[in-house]
N, C-alpha and C positions, 0 to 999 in steps of 0.2 A: 676275779673281777669280771672277766668276759662272760662267765655263766650268769652272774648277777644281772649284767646288762641285758643279756638275751632273755632272761626270765621276765625282767621288767618290761622289755619291748613286747614280749608275747602277751603279757597281761594287758597292756595298753591296746594291742591289736584285738584281743578278745573283747575288751570293753567297747571299742569302736564297732566291732562286728555286731555285738549285741544291740547297741543303740540303733544302728542302721537297720538291722533285721526287725526290731520292734516297730520302727516307723514304717517300713515298707509293708510288713504284714498287716499292720493296722489299716493302712491305706487300701490294701488289697481287700480286706474284709469289709471296709466301709463302702467301697465301690461295688462289691458284689451285692451288698444289702440294698443299695440304691437301685441297682439294675434289677434285682429280683423284685423289689416293690413295684417298680415301673412295669415290669413284665407281667406281674400278677394283676395289676390294675388293668392293663390291656386285655388280659385273659378274661377278667370279670366283665369288662365292657363289651367283649366280643359276643356275648349272649344277647345284647340289646338289638342289634340290627346287622345286616349283611355288610355294611360299610366298615363297621368296627371289626367284624370278623376278618375281612380282607386286610385291614391294617395290622391286626395281630399276626396273621399268616405271613405277611411281608416282613414284619419285624423279626419273626423267628427265622425266616429264610435269610434275612440280612445278617443276623448273628451267626447263622450256619456258614455263610460264605466267608465272614470275617474269621471264624475259627479255622476254616479250611485254609485260608490264606496264611494264618499264623503257623499252622502245621507245615505248610509248604515251605515257608521261610526258615523254620527251625523244627525238623522232625523230632528232635530230642525232647520236645515239650509234651509229647503224647502220653496219655495215661496219668497216673498219680505222680510219677517221678521218683518214688522211693526205690524201686529196683535199680534205676539208673544211678542213684547215689551209692547203693551197695556196689554196683559195678565200678564206679569211679574210685571208691575207697579201696577196692581190691585190685585196681589198675587193670580191670578187664575192659573198661569203657573210658572214653574221654568226651569232653563236651566244651563248647565255647561258653563260659560262664555268663558273659555279658549278653549274648544274643538269647540264651535260654532264659535269663532273667527277664528280659524285655518281652519276649513273645509269650512266655508262660504267664507273666503278669496280666497282659491284656487279653490273650487267648483264654486264659482261665476265667477271667472276669466274664467274658462273653458266654462261655459254655456253662459255667456254674450259675451265673446270674440269670440265665434264660429260663431256668426252671427244670432243666434236665436233672435226672436222678444221679447227681455227681456231688462229691464232697470237696471241701476246701482244705482239708487236713493235709493230704498228700501233696497238692500243689504248694501249700505254704511251706512244707518241709523241703521241697525241691527249690523253691524260691530262696529260702534261707540258705540252703547249701551253696547256691550260686553266689550269694552275697559273700559268704566265707571264701569262695574260690576267687572272686574278683579282688577282695581285700588282700588275700594272700599273694596274688599275682602282682598287684600294685606295689606292695611293700617287699616283694622279692623274698618271701618266706621260704625256708627249706621245706622239703617234702613232709617231714614229720609234723611241723607246725601247721602246714597247709591242711593236713588231715584233721587236726584238732579244730581248725577254724571251719572247715567244711561240715564236719559232723556236729560241732557245737551249734553252728548257725542252723543246721537242719533241725536239731532238737529245739532251738529257739523259735523256729517257725511254728513247730507244733505247740509249744508252750504259749506263744503269743496268740495263736488262733483259738485255742480251747481254754485259755487262762488256766494252764495246768503245768507249772514248772517241774513238778516231780515227774509227771508223765513224760515231758520232753527229755529230761535227763535220763530217765529209765529207758526210754526208747533208743537213745544213743547206745546204751550199754547192751540192750537186748536185741534191738532190731538192726543195728548198723555194725558195731564192733564185736559183739558177742563176748566181750570181756571188758574188764576195767583196769585202770592204772591210776596212780596218784596224779600224773600230769593230765590225763584225760578228764578225770573228775574235777580237777581245779579249773582247767582252761574251759572245758565245755560248760561247767557249772556257771562260770561268770557270764558267758554268752547267753545261756538259757535264762538266767535270772534277770539280766539287764534287758533282754528282748521282751520277756514277759512283763516287766515293770514298765518299760517304755510303751508297750501296746496298751497296758492298763491305763496309763495316764491319758491316752487318746480315746480309747474305747470305753473306759470305765471298769472298775474292779467289782465284778459280781459273777456268781456261778452261771455257767452256760444254760443250765436247766434248774429252774426254781421250783421247789416242791412246796406245796401248800398244806400238806398233811404230815402228821407223824403217827405212825402205827406202832402198836406194841408187838413184841416178839411172840408169836403164837407157839403153843406146845409142839405142834406137828411140823415146825419149820424145817427140821433136819430132813425128814422124809420128803417134804415138798422140794427142798433144794436138790436132793439127789435126783429126783425126776427131772427137774429143770436142767441140771448139768448135763444129763444124758441127752436131752432133746436139743439143747443149744450146741452140743458137740456134734451131733448128727447134722444139724442145720449148717454148721460151719464147714463140714466136709462137703455137703451138697453145694454150698456157696462156692467153695474153691473149685470144685469140678465144673460147675457151670461157667465160671469166669475163664478158666484155662481152656476149656473146650471152645468157648466163644472166641477167645483171642486167637486160638489156632485156626479156627474156621475163617475169621476175618482176614488173617494173613494170606490164606490161599485163595480167597475170592478174587476173581479176575475182574475187578471193577476199580476205577481210579479212586485215589484217596479223597479227592474233593467230594465225590458222591457219597463215600462212606461217612464223611463229616456232615453232609447235609441230611441224610436219612434219619438220624436220631432226632433232629429238630422237628422234622415233619411228623414222625410217628408220635413223639412226645406231645407236640402241639395238639394233635388229633385226640389223644387220650386225655390230656388235661382239659380239653373242651368239655368232655363228659364227666370228669371227676377231678375237681381242683384239689382234693385232698392229696393227690399224688404229686403235687408241685414240689420241686426242689429235692433236697437231700433227705427229707423226711423228719426234720426237727419238730414239725407240728404234730407228728404222730406219736411222739414219745409221751406227751402229756395227756393223751386220751383218757387214761384211767382216772385222772383228777377231775375231769368234767363229765360230759355225757358220753360215756364209753360205748362204742358200737357193739353190736352182737358178734358172737364168734364167727359167723359166716362171713361177715364183712371184714373182720380181722384176717381171716384166711385169704380172702381176696386181696387185701392190701399187701400181705406178706408175699404172695405170688407175683403181683404186679410190680412191686418195688424191686424184686430180684430181676425180673425180666427187663424192666426199664433201665436198671443199672447196667445189666449185662449188655444190652443193646447200645447204650451210650458209651460205656467204658471200653468195650471190646472193639468199637469202631475207631479208637485212637484219640478220643477227645482229651484235651488237657484238663482233666478233672480226676478227683480221687475217689477212693472207695471207703475210707475210714468212717466218715459220718454216716453214709448210707448203710454200711454193715452194722453200725451201732443202732440205727433206727429200725432196721429189719430185725435185729435181735430184740429190741424193745417191743415190736409188734408180736414177736413169738412169745415173749414173756407175758405180755398182756393176754394173748390167746390162751396160754397155759393157765394163767391165773383166773381168767374169766370162766373157763371150764370148771376149775376146782371150786370157784365161788358158786356157780350154778348147781354144783353137787352138794353145796353146804359144807365144804371142807375147810374153807378159809374165809376170813372177813374181807369185805370189799376194799378196805384200806390197804391191804397187803399187795394188791395187784400192781400198783405203781412200783413197789419195791422189787417185785419179781421181774418187772420189765427192766429195771436198772441192773439187777443181777444178770439177766440174760444178755444185756449189752456187753458187760465185761466178759462173760463166758464166750459170746460170739467173737469178740475181739481176740481172745486167747486162742480159740480153735482155728481161726482164720490166719491171724498174723503170727501166732506163736510167741507172743510177748505178754505173758500172763501178768507180770508185775505192772507193766505199762497199762494194761487193761484195767486192773484194779485201781491204780492211782488215778487214771483218767476219769473213771466214773465217780470216784470219791471227790475229786477236785471239781468236776463239772457240776456236781449236784450239792456238794457240801453235806452229804449223808453222814449222820452221826456214827460214832465208833461202835455202838452195839451191833451195827449191821456189817462190821468188818469181817466177822467169821462167816456168815452166810454168803457174802459176795465172794470171799476167797474160796469157799467150798464149791460153789457153782463154777467159778473160773477154773479151778483145778480139775474138776471132773470133765468139763468141756475140753480142756487141753488134753487130758488123758484119753478121752474118746478119739480125738483127732489123731493122737499118736498111735493108738492101738490099730486104727484103720489105715495107718500109713499115708495120711493125707499131708503132703508137703506144705510148708508155709507159703502163703500166696506170693510174697515178695520174691522168694527164691525161685518159685516156678515162673514168675513173670520175667525175672532176670534171665533164666535159662532160655525162654522164648526169644528175648531180645538178642542174646548172644547167638542163638541158632539162626535167627533171621539175618543177623549181621554176617555170620560165616557163609550162609547161602548167597547173600548179596555179593560178598567179596569173591567167592568162587565163580559166580556167574560172570562178574565183571572181568575176571582173569581169562575166562573161557572165550570171551568175545574177541575176534581178531581185531587187532589195532591197525 
């Protein structure tokens, strides 16, 4: 009888957590969208006269100072937050769920909505996890149930942001627990599904990326995908190396955190003034092959600049994620690869957009090491039909394999190692100081 009561209570807690997560993540996304639209409008007006340019500069500085304040009040909101969830679930780290929720919510809106090359996926995952943590603490759940609520709400945050419930559930298994169980699947599944459905009722139920074309499977698709898998795998290894090196460099730079927080806003504002295509996480770049697709030289420039802008913003400790930017960078790479093949007369132009989507999944797998989550994420975000399931799986597998063979560690594990190393160094230094 006691077990039945516990199970029913846990199911109700999961349902409550899912509903709250869906509402909070929907509000998070709506506010980011509003701020991003306002920021982009100011950026567009800044080209008209010097007064508007000054207003835009002051606006960006204001967001920078607000983000710096949020980081000062709660340092645990820095970065995407996913490594910290891993550390929390493994009992390597702890956090105040309520303060992280508040400052990540508003600090993330300021950083992401400003137009920095940062994503909302990671922050949504961390915000979801804090909701699970707060609910667990409020209802005095035991440690095992608490883990289900935290992980389930983390996956719910991902599902609600991308309208991708399968990806959210898969990410819990691949990216957080590295295993499954009946209880985890049931409890986390309830949270993910309710969070996704609640967010959909507020934001609307439609794919994140809407495709306007349907292409036929070409005869040489297998060879084309083999080349793309190799390239995206190498790009993923390069991406991880740049981010980890940048993070390490940022930690040893002897400048205050508030200045580290301001500099990305200044640099990004300057670059955006000259090229508005670089605004935000890069969602606008994914659909390039559908419209007036740029030439390969400009695509190469976009690929390089988005990686550099992301590294500069993310490595400085901004409360923003890398998931969507790494997807958009993968899309640019797939677009570049497809455009070169098209110019050589090897593929039809309609195939380029699909190669971009395959590269997104491959990039995700090589960087995050969650291949099923990458495949599900792209399928759910785009609504791509089943005939494309084999080629997207092939590219994703090859990208994953390349990263494994080159011994490139998963990005979240590497970032967690840096957090733990920094924490150990801080504690050692604190103990060394005479009291």
